[in-house]
N, C-alpha and C positions, 0 to 999 in steps of 0.2 A: 748180300741177297741170294739166297737160294743156290743149291750145287748145280753145277753146269751139266754133269751127268744126267741128272734127274730130269732137268728141262729139255735135254737133246731127246731123251726117251719119250717125254709127253709130246714134243713138237714132232716127233715121228708118227705118233699115234693120233694126233689131233690137227696137225698142220697150223701154221700161223702167217698171216697176211704181211705183206712188206709194207713199209711207210712211205710216203711221198711227203716231199717238204710241206710244212704247215707253219713254220714259225722261223723267225730269225732271232738268233741269240740277243738277249737284252732287250728285245722289242716289248712295245706295250701290248696288252690284250685289246680285244675289240671291246667298243663300249657297250656294256649290257646293263647299265645302271637303271633304264627304264623298264627292264624286262622282269615280269613279276610271274612266279609259278602259279599264283592264284590271284584273280582280279582283286585290286584294291588293297593288297597286302604289300607294303614296302620291304624291299630287300635291300639292305646296305650294300654299296659298290666295293667289291673285291679289288684290291690295288696290286696288280701284278708286278710292277716294278718295287713295291715296297716288300713284297714277297721275295723278290730276286735279291734285295739288299740283306733280307734275313740268310738266304742262302751263302752270300757272301761272307757275312757275319760268321757262320759256321766254319767255311773253309779257310778263313783267316787263321784259324787255330792250327791248320794242317791236318794231317791224319788224325781221327778221333777214336783210334782202336784203344782198348782197355790197357791200362797201365802206361799211357803215354801222357806226356804233358798236354797235348792236345785235347785228349780226352778229359783231363781235369780242368782245363780252362774252360772248354766249351760247356761243361756240366753247370759251371757257375753262370755262364753267359745265359744259357737256356733258362735256368730257374729264375735268373733276375728278369728276363723278358716276361715269363709268365706271370711273375709276382706283381709286375707293373700293371698287370690286367686283371688280376684277381687276387684277393687275400687266400683263397681256397687252393694252395699248391703244397703238395706233400712229396719228399723224396723218399721212394722205396729202395732202401739200400740192401744188398746181398750179396754173398759171396759165391762163386761157383769155381770148381777146379778146372784149370786149363791144361794145356799140354806140358809135359816135361816138369811137372810140378808146380806150374805157374798158378798162383790164386789170383782170381780176377774179382777185384772189388767193382760191383756193377750197380748202377742206379737207374730205376724207372722213374720218370719225372711225371706226376699227375696233377692236372689242374682242373678244378670244377667251376662251371658257370651255372648260375641258378640252382644252388643247392637245395632250395626249398622245395623243388618241384619232383615228382616221383617219376615221370615219364622222363626217359634220359637216352641220350645218342652218345655212343662212343666214337670218338674220332683218334686215329693213332698212327703212328710211324715209328720207325727205328732210327735213333740219333748217332749211334756208333758207325764207325766205318772198318773197312776190311784190314787186317793186319799184315796181307800179303797180296801180291797181283799175280796170281797164277797164269791169267790169261794174257800178260802182256808179251808183245813181240819180242822184247829185250829180255832175254834170259838172265841176264845179269842183274835185272831189277826186280825178279818175280818174287823175292822175298822181302822187298820193301812194301811197307803200309802205303795205301792209295789216299788221295784227296777226298774222294766220295762225294762229288758235288751232286750228281744224280742219285746215286746209290747210298743214300744217308741223309744228304742235306735238303733234298727237294721236298720230300714229304712234310719233313719239319718246317720248313719255310712256309708252305701252305698253311700248316697249323698255327704257326705264330701270327701270320696275316689274320686268321679267322679269329684269333684270341682277341686281337685289336677290335674287331666287329662286335664280337660277344660283348666286350667292355663298353663299348660306346652305345650299343643298341641291344640290350638285353634279349636273347632269343626266346620264342614262346615255349621252349622245353628246355630240361637241364641237358647240358652238354659236357661231357668229360673229355679231355685231351689227355692222352697218355703217350709219353715218348719213351720207346722200349730201348733198353740198353742190351748189347750182347747179342744182336740177331746175327752178325756177319762174321763170327769169331771162327767157327769151324772151318777145318781142312775139307777140300773136296772129297766127297765120299763118306765123310763121317756126319751123319745128321744129328747125331746126338749133341753136339756141341754148336748147333745153330739155334737160333730163337729162345736163347736163354732169358732174356727179359720179358717175353710174352708167356714164356711156359711158367716162369715165376708168378706173373700177375695172374694167370688163369688159376694157378693152384690156390692162391690167397684170396681172391675176390669173394665178397660177401654174397653167398648163394641166394640171399634173400632180396639182393637189391640188383639184380641183373638189368643192363641196358635193355632198351627195346630192340636195338640192332647196333651193329658196328660198321665202321668204314676205315681200312687200312690204306694209307698211302704209301707206295714205294715205287721209286724210279718214275716220278711223274714230271720230271722236268726236262726232259729230252727235247731239243729243239725241233725235232721231227715227231711231234707227238701222235701216236695211234694207240689207243685203249680198246682192245678187245674184252669181251666178257670172260674173264678168267674162269677157267674149268672148276675149281674148287668152289668158287663163289656162286656159280650156277647151280651147282649140286647142293649147297648147304643153305643157300639163302637166295632163292631166284626172284621172290617178291622184292628184295631190296636192290638186287641188280636192276629189275625192270624200272623201280623208283628212281634210281640215279640215272640210268641210260634215258628214260623217258624225260626226266628233267633236262638232261643235256640236248635231247633233240627238240624239245619245245624253245630251248634258248638258242638254237641253231649251231650247236658245235657238232660238225661233223668228225671230230676226232674220237668221239666214242662210237666205236665200229659195232655194227650189228653182227657179230659173228663171234663164235664161241673160240677162245685162245687156250693155250696149253694150261694146266694144272700146274701151278706155281707152288713150292713149298715154302710157305712164307708164314708170317706172324699171325695170319687169321686161322691157321690150321689149328693150333692149341687152343685158340679162342673158340671156335666152333665146337671142338671136342670138348669144352667146358660148357657149352650150351649158351655161349654168346654169338649169336647169329650175325656174322660178320663177312663183308665182301672185300676183296683186294682190287685196288686201282692200280695197275701196273702196265707199263710199257717195256716188255721185256727186248723188243727190237731197238736195241740202243747203238748206233742211230739208224739202223735198218736190219734186216734179217742175219746179217753177218755178226750182229752184235759185238761188233769188235772193240767196243770202249768199255765193256762189262768187265770188272774186276781187273782192270788195267790201269795205268798211269794217264790214260785219256779221259777219265772220268773228271772232268775239270770244268770250272764256270763257263768256259769259252764255248762248251758243248751243250750247255743248257739255255734255257729261254724264259724270260719273264711273261712272254705271251702263254706258253705251255702252263707256267704256274697259274696265270690268271684264268685260264679255260677251267682247270680243276677246281680252283678256289670259287670261282663264280658259280659253278653247279653245285658245289657243296652248300655254299651260302644258301642258295636258292631251296636245296632241300632241308636244311635245318630251318629256316624261318617260314616255311611253308607248314610246318607241323602245328596241329592245334587249331588250324584256322580253317 
């Protein structure tokens, strides 16, 4: 997820608040099953514990960087999970050039719900993990790939649980879930080899069938969850930011902060450049402003929380199921 130097610069320009303890790793989210964004319209309950099991299902494969056994195994796992929820699953396969002549066989995973409806929402996350741990305090391990529990598995885990809800209670609008590959391949300072999957998706999407808006999830599993309004999101799609943060506040979630955070170079950037109005839900303070778990071997399930996944998933479920009513 996003190069460190870029974020450091933006943090200097915009500032970013610290996070206080919000959750215990593995704990259950608060009960929001009776909370409805609009009176009389039922919103199915998002299960944070089940989402956490999807996080564990991914990390069980180990690192999921391109050309690894974990990458190949997790691709099958994610495709099978989505196929169990909808028949509308497509694998968007493509090849990108990596470093030192390495060829990167990459796959975006696309799953559609209510394909009969023209109004559509895009929900997305990246499923690959970083092939190196430049920020790790142990210099001997900096060239080893990371587990990527938060930076990779957390956003996908929320989307897999949402897919279960969409299968059991079809939403009032069309929803497309896209899991991007190759987001975190690039070396620090080389922006050209980040966001490979979202760039490919943006280049190839049907321009006549763009979604109403998109929501990207990245690093949403931190046990100490704080979600400021990401800078690019505020600039590209302030109305979508207001919709999501307003929904969170109505449901009582204080983890969604009413302050503007740094601009993060993430998968929503090429989507917005292609005309897909998209915001980024991201907690870059992992676990606090030191960000000492990011791109290190401390990005593990023990530093993530079912409650955080439940918070984000509950808000997104309310956003989706309130559409069209």
